[in-house]
Every structure is written in C-alpha cells, then in structure tokens.
C-alpha positions as CSV (number, residue, x, y, z in Angstrom):
1,M,-4.5,-11.4,-2.3
2,T,-5.5,-15.0,-1.7
3,F,-3.3,-17.7,-0.2
4,T,-3.1,-19.4,-3.7
5,D,-1.1,-16.3,-4.8
6,Y,1.6,-17.0,-2.1
7,P,4.4,-19.3,-3.4
8,M,5.1,-21.9,-0.7
9,S,8.0,-23.9,-2.2
10,Y,11.0,-23.1,-0.1
11,A,13.2,-24.6,-2.9
12,D,12.1,-21.5,-4.9
13,V,14.6,-18.6,-4.9
14,V,11.8,-16.2,-5.4
15,V,10.3,-17.1,-2.0
16,H,13.6,-16.4,-0.3
17,K,14.0,-13.2,-2.2
18,L,10.5,-12.1,-0.9
19,M,11.5,-12.7,2.7
20,L,14.9,-11.1,2.5
21,Q,13.4,-8.1,0.9
22,D,11.2,-7.7,4.0
23,V,13.8,-5.4,5.6
24,I,11.7,-5.0,8.8
25,R,11.7,-8.8,9.3
26,T,15.3,-9.4,8.5
27,E,16.9,-6.5,10.3
28,A,14.8,-7.2,13.4
29,Y,16.3,-10.7,13.5
30,E,19.8,-9.4,12.9
31,T,19.5,-6.8,15.7
32,A,18.0,-9.3,18.1
33,L,20.8,-11.9,17.5
34,Q,23.5,-9.3,18.1
35,Q,21.9,-8.7,21.5
36,V,21.3,-12.3,22.7
37,V,24.0,-14.5,21.2
38,R,26.7,-14.9,23.8
39,P,30.3,-15.3,22.6
40,G,31.2,-19.0,22.3
41,S,27.6,-20.2,22.4
42,K,26.0,-22.9,20.3
43,V,23.1,-21.8,18.1
44,L,20.5,-23.9,16.2
45,D,18.8,-22.3,13.2
46,F,15.6,-24.3,12.5
47,G,14.2,-23.9,9.0
48,C,17.3,-22.0,7.9
49,G,16.4,-21.3,4.3
50,T,19.2,-19.2,2.8
51,G,21.1,-19.5,6.1
52,V,20.9,-15.7,6.7
53,L,20.0,-16.2,10.4
54,S,22.9,-18.6,10.8
55,I,25.2,-16.1,9.3
56,F,23.9,-13.4,11.7
57,A,24.4,-15.7,14.6
58,S,28.0,-16.5,13.5
59,R,28.7,-12.8,13.1
60,A,27.3,-12.2,16.6
61,G,29.9,-14.4,18.1
62,A,28.5,-18.0,18.2
63,A,31.1,-20.6,18.3
64,E,29.0,-23.2,16.4
65,V,25.8,-22.9,14.4
66,Y,23.7,-25.8,13.4
67,A,21.6,-24.9,10.3
68,I,18.7,-27.3,9.7
69,D,16.3,-27.3,6.7
70,R,14.2,-30.1,5.1
71,S,14.3,-28.4,1.7
72,V,17.1,-29.2,-0.9
73,F,17.8,-25.5,-0.7
74,I,20.1,-26.4,2.2
75,Q,22.8,-27.1,-0.3
76,L,22.7,-23.5,-1.6
77,A,22.7,-22.2,1.9
78,Q,25.9,-24.0,2.6
79,T,27.4,-22.7,-0.6
80,I,26.4,-19.1,0.3
81,A,28.0,-19.4,3.8
82,R,31.2,-20.7,2.3
83,R,31.3,-18.0,-0.3
84,N,31.0,-15.5,2.5
85,K,33.9,-17.2,4.4
86,I,31.6,-18.4,7.3
87,E,33.2,-21.6,8.4
88,N,31.5,-22.4,11.7
89,I,28.1,-23.4,10.4
90,R,27.1,-27.1,10.1
91,F,24.3,-27.8,7.6
92,Y,21.8,-30.6,8.1
93,H,19.3,-31.7,5.5
94,D,16.8,-32.9,8.1
95,D,13.4,-32.2,9.7
96,H,12.5,-32.2,13.4
97,E,12.1,-36.0,13.4
98,S,15.3,-37.1,11.6
99,L,17.7,-34.5,13.1
100,E,20.4,-35.9,15.3
101,L,22.9,-33.8,17.2
102,D,25.5,-34.9,19.8
103,T,25.1,-31.8,21.8
104,K,22.6,-29.4,23.3
105,V,22.5,-25.8,22.1
106,D,22.3,-22.5,24.0
107,L,19.9,-20.8,21.7
108,I,17.4,-21.8,19.0
109,V,16.4,-19.2,16.4
110,S,13.7,-19.7,13.8
111,E,11.7,-17.6,11.5
112,W,8.8,-20.2,11.7
113,M,5.9,-17.7,11.6
114,G,3.4,-18.1,8.8
115,H,0.6,-15.7,8.1
116,F,-1.2,-15.1,11.5
117,L,1.6,-17.5,12.8
118,F,-0.1,-20.8,11.9
119,Y,-0.2,-20.9,8.1
120,E,3.1,-22.7,7.6
121,A,2.5,-25.4,10.3
122,M,6.0,-25.0,11.8
123,L,5.2,-24.5,15.4
124,A,4.8,-28.1,16.5
125,P,8.0,-29.2,14.8
126,L,9.8,-26.2,16.4
127,L,8.6,-27.3,19.9
128,S,9.8,-30.8,19.2
129,V,13.3,-29.5,18.3
130,R,13.3,-27.3,21.4
131,D,12.4,-30.2,23.7
132,R,15.2,-32.4,22.2
133,F,18.1,-29.9,21.8
134,L,17.7,-26.8,23.9
135,A,19.9,-26.8,27.0
136,E,18.4,-25.9,30.3
137,G,18.1,-22.2,30.6
138,G,18.6,-21.8,26.9
139,L,16.9,-19.1,24.8
140,M,14.3,-19.1,22.0
141,V,14.2,-16.4,19.4
142,P,11.5,-15.4,19.2
143,G,10.8,-16.0,22.9
144,Q,7.1,-15.2,22.8
145,V,4.4,-14.2,20.3
146,S,1.2,-12.4,20.9
147,L,-1.9,-12.5,18.7
148,F,-4.6,-10.0,17.9
149,A,-7.8,-9.6,16.0
150,G,-9.1,-6.5,14.4
151,L,-12.8,-5.6,13.6
152,V,-12.9,-4.6,10.0
153,C,-15.5,-1.8,9.5
154,D,-14.8,-0.9,5.9
155,D,-17.8,-2.1,3.7
156,Y,-15.5,-2.3,0.7
157,F,-14.5,-5.9,1.7
158,H,-18.2,-7.0,1.9
159,E,-19.1,-5.5,-1.4
160,D,-16.0,-7.0,-3.1
161,L,-16.6,-10.5,-1.7
162,S,-20.3,-10.3,-2.6
163,Y,-19.4,-9.9,-6.3
164,F,-21.2,-13.0,-7.4
165,H,-24.4,-11.9,-5.7
166,Q,-24.5,-9.0,-8.2
167,R,-25.2,-11.2,-11.2
168,P,-22.2,-10.1,-13.2
169,Y,-22.8,-10.2,-17.0
170,D,-26.4,-11.1,-16.2
171,I,-25.4,-14.6,-15.1
172,D,-26.8,-16.3,-12.0
173,F,-23.8,-17.5,-9.9
174,T,-25.8,-18.6,-6.9
175,D,-23.9,-21.9,-6.6
176,I,-20.6,-20.1,-5.8
177,A,-21.8,-16.7,-4.6
178,E,-21.2,-17.5,-0.9
179,V,-17.7,-19.0,-1.3
180,P,-15.7,-15.7,-1.2
181,L,-17.6,-14.7,2.0
182,R,-16.4,-17.8,3.8
183,Q,-12.8,-18.1,2.6
184,I,-9.8,-16.4,4.2
185,E,-7.6,-14.0,2.3
186,L,-4.4,-12.0,2.7
187,E,-4.8,-8.3,3.0
188,N,-2.6,-5.3,3.8
189,L,-5.2,-3.3,5.8
190,L,-5.0,0.3,6.7
191,P,-5.6,1.5,10.3
192,E,-8.7,3.4,9.3
193,Q,-10.3,0.2,8.0
194,I,-10.6,-1.4,11.4
195,L,-12.0,-0.2,14.8
196,T,-9.3,1.4,16.9
197,T,-9.5,-1.2,19.7
198,A,-7.9,-4.5,18.8
199,V,-9.0,-7.8,20.4
200,P,-6.1,-9.5,22.3
201,L,-6.1,-13.2,21.6
202,G,-3.3,-14.3,24.0
203,T,0.5,-14.7,24.2
204,L,2.5,-17.9,23.6
205,D,5.7,-18.4,25.5
206,L,8.0,-20.4,23.3
207,H,10.1,-21.5,26.3
208,T,7.2,-23.3,28.0
209,L,4.5,-23.9,25.4
210,K,3.5,-27.5,25.2
211,A,1.6,-27.6,22.0
212,P,0.0,-25.3,19.4
213,P,-3.3,-23.8,20.6
214,T,-6.5,-25.2,19.2
215,E,-8.5,-22.0,19.8
216,L,-7.8,-18.3,20.3
217,V,-10.4,-16.4,22.3
218,G,-10.6,-12.7,23.1
219,Q,-13.1,-10.2,24.5
220,I,-13.6,-6.5,24.3
221,V,-16.3,-4.0,25.3
222,P,-16.8,-1.7,22.3
223,T,-16.8,2.0,23.0
224,Q,-18.9,2.8,20.0
225,D,-21.6,1.4,17.7
226,A,-20.3,0.1,14.4
227,T,-20.9,-2.4,11.6
228,V,-18.3,-5.1,11.2
229,Y,-17.8,-6.9,7.9
230,A,-14.8,-9.1,8.7
231,L,-12.2,-10.0,11.2
232,C,-8.5,-9.7,10.6
233,G,-5.6,-11.3,12.4
234,W,-2.0,-10.5,13.0
235,F,0.9,-11.2,15.5
236,E,3.8,-9.6,17.3
237,A,7.0,-11.5,18.0
238,Q,9.4,-10.7,20.9
239,L,12.8,-11.4,19.4
240,S,14.8,-9.9,22.3
241,P,14.1,-7.7,25.3
242,T,14.3,-4.6,23.1
243,V,13.2,-6.0,19.6
244,T,9.6,-6.7,18.8
245,L,8.5,-7.6,15.3
246,R,5.0,-6.2,14.7
247,T,2.7,-7.1,11.8
248,G,-0.5,-5.2,12.4
249,P,-2.4,-2.7,10.3
250,S,-0.9,0.2,12.2
251,D,2.7,-1.1,11.7
252,P,5.0,-0.8,8.8
253,P,4.0,-3.4,6.2
254,T,5.7,-6.8,6.2
255,H,5.4,-9.8,3.8
256,W,3.0,-11.3,6.4
257,N,0.3,-8.7,5.8
258,Q,-2.9,-9.7,7.8
259,I,-5.3,-12.6,7.4
260,L,-8.9,-11.5,6.5
261,F,-11.7,-13.6,8.0
262,P,-14.9,-12.5,6.2
263,L,-18.3,-12.5,7.7
264,P,-21.2,-13.6,5.4
265,E,-23.4,-10.9,6.7
266,P,-22.6,-7.6,8.5
267,F,-22.4,-7.8,12.3
268,S,-23.7,-4.8,14.3
269,V,-21.4,-4.0,17.2
270,R,-23.1,-2.2,20.1
271,R,-21.4,0.1,22.5
272,G,-21.1,-1.3,26.0
273,H,-22.0,-4.9,25.0
274,E,-19.1,-7.3,25.5
275,L,-17.9,-8.9,22.3
276,T,-16.2,-12.3,22.0
277,V,-14.0,-13.3,19.1
278,R,-12.8,-16.9,18.5
279,I,-10.3,-18.1,15.9
280,S,-9.2,-21.7,15.5
281,P,-6.1,-22.4,13.4
282,P,-6.1,-25.3,11.1
283,K,-4.7,-28.6,12.5
284,E,-1.0,-28.7,11.7
285,S,-1.5,-31.7,9.5
286,D,-3.9,-29.8,7.2
287,V,-2.6,-28.4,3.9
288,G,-2.7,-24.8,2.8
289,D,-5.5,-22.5,4.0
290,L,-8.1,-25.2,4.9
291,G,-9.6,-25.7,8.3
292,W,-9.7,-22.2,9.8
293,R,-12.7,-21.5,12.0
294,W,-13.8,-18.1,13.3
295,S,-16.7,-16.5,15.1
296,I,-18.0,-13.2,16.6
297,E,-20.7,-12.9,19.1
298,D,-22.2,-10.8,21.8
299,D,-25.2,-11.3,24.1
300,A,-27.7,-11.0,21.3
301,Q,-26.2,-12.5,18.1
302,Q,-23.4,-14.7,16.8
303,I,-21.8,-15.6,13.5
304,R,-19.7,-18.8,13.1
305,I,-17.7,-19.7,10.0
306,T,-15.5,-22.6,9.0
307,D,-13.2,-22.3,5.9
308,L,-14.2,-25.9,5.0
309,D,-17.9,-25.2,4.6
310,H,-17.7,-24.0,1.0
311,L,-15.7,-27.0,-0.1
312,E,-18.0,-29.5,1.6
313,R,-21.0,-27.9,-0.1
314,L,-19.3,-28.1,-3.5
315,D,-18.4,-31.7,-2.9
316,Q,-22.0,-32.6,-2.1
317,N,-23.0,-31.2,-5.5
318,L,-20.5,-33.4,-7.4
319,V,-21.5,-36.7,-8.8
320,K,-18.9,-39.5,-9.4
321,G,-18.2,-40.1,-13.0
322,R,-19.8,-37.9,-15.7
323,L,-21.5,-34.8,-14.5
324,R,-25.2,-34.6,-15.7
C-alpha cells in the first residue's frame, strides 16, 4: 500500500469510518480518558473529527469540552454530539492559529499521530495549542510517544520493488526502475519479516517538547549476521499510566500499519558490529510523503536515501514545453 492509497481529506466520512473501525485505537483512547479526566475538569480536543474523543471526555466527567477542528466536518461533529444528548461540548471551526479561548484547560487530548507519527504534520500545531491553552500542571493525552525502527530481512520487498529492473513485457524501464526502491510505502509487516531486535529512536515527552525533531537516531549491536532489504518505522503512544497504544509488527494491526523505508541495494548486517539508523521526517510544511530521509550504516558501509531523489531526477529529464 502506498501513501497515495490513503485518503487524507478529513471532510470525507470514509476516513472517519476507517479510524473509528480501528477498535484498538479508539478503545485505547476511551479507556485512557476514563482514567485521567477528573470530574469537573476542562478538556480540549484538538483535531476532533467526529467528536468521539470529546464525547468520551464528557462521559468521563469533564465539565466543559472544547472541540476544535479546521475541517468543515466540525458541523457534523456538533450534530452528532447533540443527537447523543451531549450538551457540554463547545465546537470551534478553527486551527491552532485562529483559535481563541477565554480559559485554560486541564487536559488536551488529540489523536494527532500520522503514520510513523509525522505524516499528517499535526505535531507542531499541537505544541502551539499546548503552549497557549494548557494550564500549569495540565495533562497531555498522549503524554509521550516512542519511536522504533525495524530491520526488514524478507527479500520479498526487494524483489517486488525491483520489478522494473526485470524488463516486464520485454520493455526497458530503466528511467523509472529505481523509483520504487527510493520511495516510502505503508506495509503491515509480520514479526518474522524483521530482525528480532528493534532499533529505539527516542521518546518525545508531549508536556515538555519544544519542537518536532528533525532527525531520529538509534544504534544497536546485532547478535547475528543478516541481510537487510529495508527499514520500517512505528510508534508507541502512552495515553495514560496503564494504557499504551502500540503499532509495531508484533502488535495487533491498526490503521497506522508501518512505514517501509526501502534500501536500493541489500545491506549486510554483521554480528557484533554496531549499526546506526537515521530517519529524518519531512518538514511540517511539506505535503504528503515528500521529504523523508533515511540511512543505515556501520563501521564499513553506509546507505543514505532521500524520498525526493527520484522526483528531482525525473524533473531534470523534463523539458519545458513540448517533450522531444
């Protein structure tokens, strides 16, 4: 599955259906809010969508809930709340810059996480809302998120992404053959398709984080020789002291899946030689899946990839006006 297969318009009911059908995601938030919302507290739901988290917060005992969304879907969220006889939610058709409240809140909840956290570019806006409206000592849900990389050792992915190198239909596709090997995809990997040891890439504390990270770096010392054909990335979100939302290959599948970061050529991992993995998310002003960078290296070799490379090469081959 590629990122172009994933519908990104949050005015589309199908998108909200997809997320609500993710029972692991939705029930984790419901349970966490039951644990952390204090009776009489004020809750802000940033990027509220259908308003489901606002409704959960209201049911958990919040006195007031502020539901914010920049999509026109906010009108339907308000209608859904009223139909369910929820009267203490205030709805705002705003983003992080235009929102104005006359009060601070005790808790901010948001399901802001895109694929491998960063795809939907909501982290920086969320931090802005936190800085403006969260009361001192207030809670963030999730409170922290941890990131991981896996080393994909199943050669299926390399063979599949090398399709154009095989001259299908006896046609030379050299000009586009490398593109799939340098472009991220969504995959639902199985535990046996990656090495058993994951690479920890760090933890973000949503209460103190100043800005989205520009690079994630992790090291491991492999315990076995292996051939790696791609990296994959996932996250874990701590929603409450006892509720953690996990999205890795060994966890029950969610709509997030994992991001696959292909390697143009196989990388030989050697037992006992420290391995470094780096993944740089796209800048939050970028659109879609452009701008990811990733690399893998040890003391003898390295592979570095940027998701923009293939587009830049294609652009260089285009001539303004009529192609000749």
